[in-house]
N, C-alpha and C positions, 0 to 999 in steps of 0.2 A: 632571315634569322636562322641560326644554326639549329639543326635537328638534334644535336648532341648537347647534353646539359652537364654542367659541373656536378650538380647533385647526383646525377646518374653515375658518374665516374666514382664519386666518393662512396655511393651506395654499393657499387660493385666491388670496391677494393679496400675500403677503410679498415675492416677487421683484419684482413691479411697483411695490410701495410703495417699495422701496429705489431703483429706477431713477428714479422720478418725484419723489423727495424727497431729491435729492443735497445740498440746502442744509442738511438736518438734520445736526447733529453727533451721530450715533448711537453710543453707547458700545459697546465690544467685547462687554461682558457681555450686552447686548441681543441681538446676533447669536447669541451662544452659547446663551442661554436659549431663544430662538425656535427655533433649530435642534433643540434638545432636545425641545420640545413637539411640533413638526411630526413628528418621527420617534419619538415615544414609542410603544412597542409595535410598532415596525417590526422584523420578524425579521431584516432585512438588517443591523441594528445589533447583533445578537447575541440569543441565546436559550438557554434550558436545555431539554434534551431528556430526556423521561421515557419509560419503557417499562412497559407493564402486565405484571405477573407472571402474569396468567392468559391473556389473549387475545393478548399480545405486540404490541399496537398501540402505536405511538409517538405521543407528544403533545408538541407544540412550545409552549413558554411564552416569549414574547418578553420581553426586558428592558424595564423601565420607565425613564423618564428621571430620576426622582427630583428633578425641578426644583420649586422652590417656586412657580414661575410656572405650572406645569402644573395644570389643574383636577383631573386625576385623582390625580397624585402629591402635589399640595399638601394633599389631605385627610389623607393619612397623615402628612405632615410636621407638620401642625397637631395631629394626635392625639399624635404623639411629643413635640411641644413642650409640649402641655398636661400630659402624663404627667410630663415632667421638672419642670415647675413644681409639680405636685401633690406629687411626692416631696420637694421642698424645703419645702413649706408646713407651718407649725406649726398646732396645733389652737386657733385663735382666729378672731374675726371679722376680715375684711379690708375695707378701704374701696376702692372703685373711683373713682379720681380721673383727670380728663382735663385736660391742660394745653394750652391753645391760645394763639395770639399774633395780632398785627396782620397782616392779609393783605398789608400793604406789605413785610413781611419774607420772605414766601414765596419770591419769585424768587431771593433769595440762596442759599437751601438747595437750589434746583433747579440753579442754575448752578455752585455750589461744593458738591458732595455731601459733602465731608469735614466740612462744618459740621454735618451731621446728628448727629455725635457730641455736639455741644454741647447738643442738646435733652435727651439722656439726662443729661448732666452737670448742667445747670441745674435740671431737674425733680427729680432725686434729691437734690441739695444743698439745694434749697429745703425739702424735707421733713426731711432729716437734721438740718439746722441748727435748724429749729424744735423738733424733739423734744429735741435736745441742750440748748437754752436753757430748757426747762421746769424742769430741775434740773441745774445745771452739775456738781454733785458726783456725781450719778448718771450723767450723760451718756447718757440713754436712747437706745437705738438700735433703730429698728423694722426689720422685714423688708420689703424693697421689690423688686417685680418690675416692670420697665418694658418696654413694647413700643411700637414706632414705627409709626404709620399715616401714609402720605404722601398719602392721598386722602380726599375727602369722598364722600358718597353719589352725587353727580353726576359723579364721576370726576375732578374738577378737582384740581390740585395743592394740597394743604392739609396740610402736615406738622404732626403733633401727637402728643403722648405719652399713652398709656393706662397708668395705674399701678395696681397692687394693693399696698396698704400695710396692714400689720398695725395694728389698733386697739390699740396699746400697743407697749412696747419693753423690751428687756433693759437693766438698769442695771449700774453697777459693782459694787454689792452686792446689789441686788434682782434676783431671777431674771427676773421679768417683771411689769410694771405695766400694767394695763388703762388705756388713755387713749381715751375715746370722743369727746371734743370736740376737733376739729381746727379751728384758726383759719384759715379760708380767705381772709380778708382779708389776713392776714399772708403767706400763701403767694403770693397774687397779686402783692404788692409784691416779694417775694423772687424769684419766677420771672421777673418782668419785668426786674429789675435784673441778675440773674445772666445772663440770656440776652443782653441788650443789651451788657453788658460783655464777654461771650464773643465776640460778633460783632465788636466794636471791636478786640479783641485778635487775632482770627484771620482777619479779612477781608484780602484783598490790599491793598497800599498804595494802588493806583489807585482803590479803592472808598471809601477812608476819608473823604475830604472830603464826598462826597455822603451817606455813611452818618451822619456826625456831625450833619449838618443834619436828617436823618430821625430820628435818635435824639432830638433835642430836640423835634421835632414830635410824636413818639409819646408822650413824657412828658407833653406838654400835653393830647393827645387822650385818653390812657389814664391819667387822674390817679388811678384806683383800681387800677392795675396790670392786667396781662393776665388773661384769664379762666381761672380754675381751678374746675372743676366736679366735684362728687361726686354721682354718681347716688343717688337714694333707695334705701335698703336694702330692696329688694323681691326680692332673690335669696336663695334658701333655703340655699345651700351654697357653700363656697369652690370646689368642683368646677365648679358652674355658672358662677360668676364667671370662673374661669380660662378655661373654654371660650368664654365670651363675648369676653374680651379677646384671646385668641389666634386667634380664628376667621379673621382676615384674614392672619395672619403667614405662613401656608404656602400661600396661594392668590393668584391674580391679584386685582386690585382689584375685580373683579366676578364674582359667581357666574353660571354659565351659565343658571341657572333664570330670570334676569332678562331674558334675550333673548326678545323676543316674536316677532320675524320677521326673516328674512334671505333676500333674494331673489337673492343672488349678487353684488349691488353695494352695497345699503344694509342697515344693521343698525338694527332698532328695539328699544330696551330701555327698562326703566322703573326708577325709584327712588322711594323715599318721602322726600319733602322733610323735612329735619330740623326745620324751624321749626314745621310744623303737621301733619306726617304725611300730607300730600296726595300721592297717587300722580301722578308726572310721567312722561310718556312722551317719548322723544327718538328721532328718526330721523336717522342720520348715515351718510355714505359709509363704506365699509369702511376706507379709508385713515385717515379721521378717528378711527374706532373704534380702530384699531391704535395710532395716535399717543397716544390717551388712555390706553391700557393700558401701553405699553412705558415710559413715563416713570416708572412706579411700580416697575419692576424694580430691586431694590437692587444696589449694586455687589458684586462678587465678595468673598466672605468677610465681608460686612458683617453684624454681629449685630443682628437686629431685636428680640431679647429680651435684656435685661441685668438683673443682680441687684445689689442694694446692701444695705448694713446687715448685719443678721444672716443674710440670705440670700446675701450675697456671700462670706462666710468663716465659719468655725466660731467661735462666740462661747464665752467661757469658761463660760457657763451652758448650753451646748447640750445636755449630757447630762441636764439637769433640765427641759428644755422638751419637752412632748409634741408629737410630729409628727402630721400629719394621717393618715398611713399608717404602720403598723408593718411590720416586715420580712416577715411572712407575707403581708400584703396586697400589698406591692410584688412579691413573688415570684409570687403568683397573677396579678397584672396583667401581669407580664412574660410569663407563659405565654400569656395571652389575646392578647397582641400579636404572637404568631408569625403569619407570613403566612397559613398555611393556616387557622388558627383565626379570624383576622380576616375572611377571605373567607367562611368558614362562618357566622360571626355576622352579617355584613352581607348576604350574598346567599343563605344557606340551603343551600349545598352545600359539600362537602369537595373541594377541588381535587386532593387526593392520591388520590382514588378514581376509578377508570375507570368508564365507562358500563356495563361488564359486571359491575361489582362488585369487580373486582380492585384491587390496590394499584399505584399508579404509582410506580415506582422510578427514582431519578435515574440517567441514562445518561451524558450528557456535556454540556459547555458549548461553545457556538459563539460565538466573539467576532466583532466587527464585520467584515463582509465588505469586503475591500480594494476591491472593485469599486464600492462606494458612493462612494469618493473621486472617481469619474468623473462624479458627479452634476453637472448643469449649474448647480445652485444655488450650489455652494460658491465659485466664482470671484467671485461678486457680493459676497462678504463682505470682499473686499479694498478695497472702495470707501472 
């Protein structure tokens, strides 16, 4: 594990980064999330106090920020999201599909963040319409889970959709039909048309003339449609597939383990190039590193995971389709997700047991210290 933390880098440079980058249009959600990670675990922002029933020692447990952008809290968020997806999953094979687009469209989604909803809409409708047209009388409906990634391995802005889709669907009279072959050529054309039409309909008027020219150019350059890729089926279980797809949804764009060096001014990190798997190392100033990360912070209340088809609502055959987990398995997993058991399973100790062997009993909650409002950092956030 890297000895350098993203929290440390932000703590060292965030205030000066704001002062020296006044030309940047930094979203309010970025200020809020960075403030959370900088103060994650800071007892001045609140804590729970426990007392040992044997030696009477007090133990202070600071609150965590619970931000998806936090490397510590994001792990738990990803685990919760994976569990939520697993509970919805039915017992069948799922296909992992990736939907990408022309890089000429990327800037629109960064400038107008509301357009990111269209990626979910176009990707899901591409698949739902294809399944439906296989047999219009049955109107087969698959189960779909979509998650949005806005970054590539090199941290550049690269919005794309990862989808888990059941290899089959529920019909009007058939409970469930296995459908192994998915026509990806058809999906490419559908995805391209739906996405371009969505942009033309939802872009601001001042962008339309330029966009219509670009749209025609894209149709010529991408005469086979946008890229839709299904990874080879080398994942042994739906659980592993879900964990793979959601591993970025609750964390920053980069894991701390990828940071090789940090000298107080420059950050050196690595990534494995997607094209050939070659390890690439980059050294950038901390300001540039911060800039690369904060653009991937989603807007407040933006749902990075969404459900469609039979996963979006209860289908009339729902009681006849086997779920991946039964009620007993869900209950056991719920118990294992309790905070003390999670810590014991991850780190090998029970946080409710004192060093002397006594039990730590909850004593009181301490909320955010009003004095923290006098911090010199806060006024900067009004820039």
